[in-house]
C-alpha positions as CSV (number, residue, x, y, z in Angstrom):
1,M,44.3,217.2,-27.4
2,S,42.5,220.2,-25.8
3,M,43.6,223.7,-25.1
4,P,43.4,223.3,-21.3
5,K,46.3,220.8,-21.3
6,A,48.6,223.3,-23.0
7,V,47.4,226.1,-20.6
8,R,47.9,223.9,-17.6
9,H,51.4,223.0,-18.8
10,I,52.3,226.7,-19.1
11,N,51.0,227.5,-15.7
12,E,52.8,224.5,-14.1
13,K,56.1,225.8,-15.5
14,R,55.3,229.3,-14.4
15,A,54.6,228.0,-10.9
16,L,57.9,226.1,-10.8
17,A,59.8,229.1,-12.1
18,A,58.2,231.4,-9.5
19,L,59.1,229.0,-6.6
20,A,62.7,228.7,-8.0
21,R,62.9,232.4,-7.9
22,E,61.2,233.1,-4.6
23,G,62.2,230.0,-2.6
24,A,58.8,229.3,-1.0
25,L,55.3,230.7,-1.4
26,S,51.9,230.2,0.2
27,R,49.2,229.1,-2.2
28,A,47.7,232.6,-2.0
29,D,51.0,234.2,-2.8
30,L,51.6,231.8,-5.7
31,A,48.1,232.6,-7.1
32,R,49.0,236.3,-7.0
33,Q,52.4,235.7,-8.6
34,L,50.7,233.8,-11.5
35,G,47.6,236.1,-11.7
36,L,45.3,233.1,-11.2
37,T,42.5,232.3,-8.8
38,R,43.3,230.6,-5.6
39,S,41.5,227.4,-6.6
40,T,43.3,227.2,-9.9
41,A,46.7,227.8,-8.3
42,S,45.9,225.1,-5.6
43,S,44.9,222.7,-8.4
44,I,48.2,223.2,-10.2
45,A,50.2,222.9,-6.9
46,A,48.4,219.6,-6.1
47,G,49.4,218.2,-9.5
48,L,53.0,219.2,-9.0
49,I,53.0,217.7,-5.5
50,E,51.6,214.5,-6.8
51,A,54.4,214.4,-9.5
52,G,57.0,214.9,-6.7
53,M,58.2,218.3,-8.0
54,L,56.8,220.3,-5.1
55,R,56.6,219.8,-1.3
56,E,54.8,221.5,1.5
57,A,56.8,223.2,4.2
58,A,55.7,224.9,7.4
59,S,55.7,228.7,7.3
60,P,58.4,230.1,9.6
61,D,55.9,232.3,11.5
62,G,52.8,230.1,11.0
63,G,51.4,232.6,8.5
64,E,47.8,233.9,8.3
65,A,46.4,230.4,8.3
66,A,47.9,229.7,11.7
67,R,46.3,232.8,13.2
68,I,42.9,231.5,12.3
69,G,43.5,228.0,13.7
70,R,45.0,226.2,10.7
71,P,48.7,225.3,10.3
72,G,50.5,227.6,7.9
73,T,52.2,225.9,5.0
74,R,54.1,227.1,2.0
75,L,55.1,225.5,-1.3
76,A,58.7,224.9,-2.3
77,L,60.6,222.9,-4.9
78,N,61.2,219.4,-3.8
79,G,65.0,219.0,-3.9
80,G,64.6,215.2,-3.8
81,Y,62.8,215.2,-7.2
82,G,66.2,214.8,-8.9
83,T,69.8,215.7,-9.2
84,F,71.8,217.5,-11.9
85,V,75.5,217.2,-12.5
86,G,77.5,220.0,-14.1
87,V,81.0,219.4,-15.6
88,D,83.6,222.0,-16.6
89,L,86.2,220.5,-18.8
90,G,88.8,223.1,-19.1
91,I,92.4,223.5,-20.2
92,G,94.2,222.2,-17.1
93,H,91.2,221.4,-14.9
94,L,88.1,219.3,-14.4
95,H,85.3,220.6,-12.1
96,L,82.2,218.6,-11.1
97,V,79.2,220.0,-9.3
98,A,76.0,218.3,-8.2
99,M,72.8,220.2,-7.3
100,D,69.3,219.1,-6.4
101,F,66.1,220.1,-8.1
102,A,65.7,223.1,-5.7
103,G,69.2,224.4,-6.6
104,A,71.0,223.3,-3.4
105,S,74.6,222.2,-3.8
106,L,75.1,218.6,-3.0
107,A,78.8,217.8,-3.9
108,R,81.8,219.1,-5.6
109,H,85.0,217.7,-7.1
110,S,88.0,219.4,-8.8
111,E,91.3,218.0,-10.2
112,P,94.0,218.9,-12.6
113,L,93.4,217.7,-16.2
114,D,95.4,218.1,-19.4
115,P,93.1,217.4,-22.3
116,G,95.8,218.3,-24.8
117,A,98.0,215.4,-23.5
118,L,95.2,212.9,-23.2
119,G,93.5,213.6,-26.6
120,P,89.7,213.4,-27.2
121,E,89.3,209.7,-26.4
122,G,91.6,209.7,-23.4
123,T,89.9,212.8,-22.0
124,M,86.5,211.2,-22.4
125,D,87.7,208.0,-20.7
126,R,89.0,210.1,-17.8
127,L,85.7,212.1,-17.6
128,L,83.5,209.0,-17.6
129,S,85.6,207.5,-14.9
130,R,85.3,210.6,-12.7
131,L,81.6,211.0,-13.4
132,G,80.9,207.4,-12.4
133,A,82.8,207.8,-9.1
134,F,81.1,211.2,-8.5
135,R,77.6,209.7,-9.1
136,R,78.2,207.0,-6.5
137,R,78.6,209.8,-3.9
138,L,75.1,211.1,-4.5
139,D,71.8,209.9,-3.0
140,P,70.6,207.0,-5.1
141,G,67.0,207.8,-4.1
142,A,67.1,211.1,-6.1
143,P,67.2,210.3,-9.9
144,L,70.1,211.8,-11.9
145,R,68.0,213.8,-14.3
146,G,70.8,215.5,-16.3
147,I,74.5,215.9,-17.0
148,G,75.6,219.3,-18.4
149,L,79.1,219.4,-19.9
150,A,80.8,222.9,-20.4
151,V,83.7,223.1,-22.8
152,P,85.8,225.9,-24.2
153,G,84.5,225.6,-27.7
154,I,81.5,225.7,-30.0
155,A,78.8,223.0,-29.3
156,T,75.7,222.1,-31.2
157,P,72.2,221.6,-29.6
158,E,72.7,217.9,-30.3
159,G,75.8,217.8,-28.1
160,S,78.7,217.7,-30.6
161,V,81.7,220.0,-30.1
162,L,82.2,221.5,-33.5
163,R,85.4,223.3,-32.7
164,L,87.6,223.4,-29.6
165,P,90.1,225.9,-31.0
166,I,92.7,226.1,-28.3
167,L,93.2,222.3,-28.6
168,G,92.6,222.0,-32.3
169,W,89.8,219.5,-31.8
170,T,86.9,219.3,-34.3
171,D,83.7,217.3,-34.5
172,W,84.0,215.7,-31.0
173,P,80.8,213.7,-30.3
174,A,81.0,214.4,-26.6
175,G,77.2,214.3,-26.1
176,A,76.7,211.0,-27.9
177,Q,79.5,209.4,-25.8
178,L,77.9,210.7,-22.6
179,R,74.6,209.3,-23.7
180,R,76.0,205.9,-24.4
181,A,77.7,205.8,-21.0
182,F,74.6,207.1,-19.0
183,P,71.5,205.8,-20.9
184,D,69.3,206.2,-17.8
185,V,69.9,210.0,-17.5
186,G,67.1,212.0,-19.0
187,E,69.0,215.1,-20.3
188,I,72.5,215.3,-21.7
189,A,73.7,218.8,-22.7
190,V,77.0,220.2,-24.0
191,E,77.4,224.0,-23.7
192,N,80.1,226.5,-24.3
193,D,81.8,227.2,-20.9
194,A,81.4,231.0,-21.0
195,K,77.7,230.6,-21.7
196,A,77.4,228.1,-18.9
197,F,79.2,230.5,-16.6
198,A,76.7,233.3,-17.6
199,F,73.8,230.9,-16.8
200,A,75.1,230.4,-13.3
201,E,75.8,234.1,-12.8
202,A,72.2,234.9,-13.9
203,A,70.8,232.4,-11.4
204,L,72.3,234.6,-8.7
205,G,69.9,237.3,-9.6
206,G,70.7,241.0,-9.6
207,A,71.8,242.9,-12.7
208,A,72.2,239.8,-14.9
209,L,68.4,239.5,-14.9
210,R,67.8,243.0,-16.2
211,G,68.9,244.7,-19.3
212,R,71.9,243.6,-21.5
213,T,74.9,242.0,-19.9
214,V,78.1,240.6,-21.5
215,H,80.1,237.9,-19.7
216,L,83.8,237.2,-20.4
217,L,85.4,234.0,-19.2
218,L,89.1,234.7,-19.0
219,D,91.1,231.5,-18.9
220,A,93.6,229.8,-21.3
221,G,91.4,231.3,-24.0
222,V,88.6,234.0,-23.8
223,G,85.0,233.0,-24.0
224,G,82.0,235.2,-24.0
225,A,78.2,235.3,-23.6
226,I,75.5,237.9,-24.1
227,L,72.4,237.9,-22.0
228,Q,69.3,240.1,-22.6
229,D,67.0,240.2,-19.5
230,G,68.6,236.9,-18.3
231,A,68.0,235.1,-21.7
232,L,71.1,233.9,-23.6
233,Q,71.5,235.4,-27.1
234,R,72.9,232.8,-29.4
235,G,72.8,234.5,-32.8
236,A,71.8,233.0,-36.1
237,R,74.1,230.0,-35.9
238,G,75.1,229.8,-32.2
239,Y,78.3,231.9,-32.5
240,A,77.1,235.0,-30.8
241,G,79.3,235.9,-27.9
242,E,82.6,234.5,-29.4
243,I,84.2,237.7,-28.1
244,G,87.6,236.0,-27.7
245,H,87.9,235.8,-31.5
246,M,87.2,239.5,-32.0
247,P,90.1,241.2,-33.8
248,V,91.9,243.9,-31.7
249,G,95.4,244.0,-33.2
250,E,97.6,242.5,-35.9
251,R,99.3,239.6,-34.2
252,G,99.0,239.2,-30.5
253,F,101.4,237.7,-28.0
254,L,100.5,234.0,-28.5
255,E,102.5,232.0,-31.0
256,G,100.3,229.6,-32.9
257,A,97.1,231.3,-31.9
258,A,93.9,230.0,-33.5
259,L,93.2,233.5,-34.7
260,P,96.3,235.8,-34.5
261,G,95.4,239.4,-33.5
262,S,92.2,238.3,-31.7
263,L,91.4,239.4,-28.2
264,E,92.2,236.0,-26.9
265,S,95.7,236.2,-28.4
266,F,96.3,239.4,-26.3
267,V,94.6,238.7,-23.0
268,G,94.2,234.9,-22.6
269,R,96.3,233.2,-20.0
270,E,98.7,231.6,-22.5
271,A,99.1,235.0,-24.3
272,I,99.8,236.9,-21.2
273,L,102.4,234.4,-20.0
274,Q,104.1,234.6,-23.4
275,R,104.2,238.4,-23.0
276,Y,105.7,238.0,-19.5
277,R,108.4,235.7,-21.0
278,L,109.3,238.4,-23.5
279,E,109.7,240.8,-20.6
280,G,112.2,238.3,-19.1
281,G,109.9,236.6,-16.5
282,E,109.2,233.0,-15.8
283,P,106.2,232.1,-17.9
284,T,104.1,230.3,-15.3
285,W,100.9,231.6,-13.7
286,P,102.1,231.3,-10.1
287,A,105.3,233.1,-11.0
288,L,103.5,236.0,-12.6
289,L,101.1,236.5,-9.7
290,A,104.0,236.4,-7.2
291,A,105.9,238.9,-9.3
292,L,102.9,241.2,-9.3
293,E,102.7,241.0,-5.5
294,A,106.4,241.9,-5.3
295,D,105.7,244.8,-7.7
296,E,108.4,243.5,-10.2
297,P,108.9,245.9,-13.1
298,A,108.6,243.2,-15.8
299,A,105.3,242.0,-14.2
300,R,104.0,245.5,-14.0
301,R,104.7,246.1,-17.7
302,T,103.0,242.8,-18.6
303,L,99.9,243.8,-16.6
304,S,99.8,247.2,-18.3
305,A,99.9,245.5,-21.7
306,W,97.1,243.2,-20.6
307,S,95.0,246.0,-19.2
308,H,95.4,248.1,-22.4
309,Y,94.2,245.3,-24.7
310,L,91.4,244.2,-22.5
311,G,90.1,247.8,-22.3
312,R,90.4,248.1,-26.0
313,G,88.4,244.9,-26.5
314,L,85.8,246.0,-24.0
315,A,85.5,249.3,-25.9
316,S,84.6,247.3,-29.1
317,I,82.0,245.3,-27.2
318,T,80.6,248.5,-25.8
319,A,80.5,250.3,-29.2
320,L,78.7,247.3,-30.7
321,L,76.3,246.1,-28.0
322,D,76.0,249.0,-25.5
323,P,75.7,246.7,-22.5
324,D,74.5,247.7,-19.1
325,E,77.2,245.6,-17.5
326,I,80.3,243.6,-18.4
327,V,81.1,240.7,-16.0
328,L,84.6,239.3,-15.9
329,A,85.2,235.8,-14.7
330,G,87.8,233.0,-14.7
331,P,91.3,232.6,-13.4
332,V,92.8,235.5,-15.4
333,C,90.2,237.8,-13.8
334,A,92.7,238.0,-10.9
335,L,94.6,240.5,-13.1
336,F,91.6,242.8,-13.2
337,Q,91.9,243.4,-9.5
338,R,95.4,244.8,-10.0
339,G,94.8,246.6,-13.3
340,E,91.2,247.8,-13.0
341,I,92.1,251.5,-13.3
342,E,94.1,250.9,-16.5
343,V,91.4,248.8,-17.9
344,R,88.8,251.5,-17.3
345,E,91.1,254.1,-18.8
346,A,91.7,252.1,-21.9
347,L,88.0,251.4,-22.3
348,A,87.1,255.1,-22.1
349,K,90.0,256.1,-24.4
350,H,88.7,253.9,-27.2
351,L,85.1,255.2,-27.2
352,L,83.6,258.4,-28.4
353,P,83.9,261.1,-25.8
354,G,80.8,261.3,-23.7
355,Q,79.6,257.7,-24.4
356,P,78.3,256.2,-21.2
357,L,80.5,253.4,-19.9
358,P,79.0,250.0,-18.9
359,R,79.5,248.8,-15.3
360,L,82.5,246.5,-15.0
361,S,82.4,243.9,-12.3
362,A,84.1,240.6,-11.3
363,S,82.0,237.5,-11.1
364,R,80.7,236.4,-7.7
365,L,81.2,232.8,-8.7
366,G,84.1,230.5,-7.7
367,P,86.3,228.5,-10.1
368,D,83.7,225.9,-10.7
369,G,81.2,228.5,-12.0
370,A,81.0,226.9,-15.5
371,A,80.2,223.5,-14.0
372,L,77.5,225.0,-11.8
373,G,76.2,226.6,-15.0
374,G,76.0,223.2,-16.7
375,A,73.8,222.0,-13.9
376,R,71.7,225.2,-13.8
377,L,71.1,224.9,-17.5
378,L,69.5,221.5,-17.0
379,Q,67.4,222.7,-14.0
380,R,66.1,225.6,-16.2
381,R,65.0,223.1,-18.9
382,L,62.7,221.4,-16.3
383,L,61.4,224.8,-15.2
384,S,60.8,226.0,-18.8
385,V,57.8,225.7,-21.1
386,D,58.1,222.9,-23.6
387,E,57.3,224.9,-26.8
388,D,56.9,221.7,-28.9
389,F,54.3,220.4,-26.5
390,V,52.4,223.7,-26.3
391,L,52.5,224.5,-30.0
392,G,51.6,220.9,-30.9
393,R,48.6,221.1,-28.6
394,L,47.6,224.5,-30.0
395,E,47.8,223.2,-33.6
396,T,45.1,220.6,-32.8
397,V,42.6,223.2,-31.4
């Protein structure tokens, strides 16, 4: 194979990524974005239109071409090229999200789910049933190109869940089971839920695409992800970002925690509810939120403990990684709105005097952010350079 095929592949992917980022571009603008001649950019666009990945759309104002007597057109991703479904399998919930190739939302579904009661096989049976029904709601004319499953655990690139600590599951072949159930789907991916959430947050643009950001998903457990200039940092064995397992104390509040004394055992949902029980409160999430609204003393003390340990954990993250921004997400993030001042005070208290503090912010995503991230991950794969293809072509030159 020749070098031009590898170069064309790279430029096609660069063109798709530019259009995903910008929304729509004229051929001249696309050429400038890619640093290519107009004729080369037009040739790449023609190939992508023929493949069904791009479409032509009329310019809103007619553009320069209209002013000289030709209809103005722009290039955009063709949403009908395919559909991606993202799944967030959480402790207590199941979220499904469908988006098209251009990134537009198509459908959503949410329901309560207790994987601990169902077990691995029962959970997969329920998931496959819901996925089948959800797929039937989608346009059959747009191929389902990928299913991305987000789980609160460690997943391999092949799709096995090595460990799901909060449930005690190990070596769950979720990806293989999805593949057997949906053999016609091109891509099946299994990803950690916090990493999927970070993918979705980065797709919104802004700070997540610049510098170093740390994302914490605060739910029954605590997941984490590290992004550098929008790229996920996985570490040597895929464990980078397991911030919930970082030690911050001796024991924590959660009896039977997978790792006593970890950040998760102090600030995860189950841990904070146990702390509230010790304060004399009713250990349910709605009861705690209602008590905070009523300014109940036991709830305030519980919130202060949570804020202290979260700030302490964020200080360890800051000392080690020096991030530009830390983004908090997930249901337990609701406590940050009430305890933000105490969190920031605890963060500063546990750092060297004068060390700059990272920005702290709450995620802009909704409760199905991890599911959206599962879909975004698969879209990104189609927009990314296939290194095996390119390197294989280069080796033949």
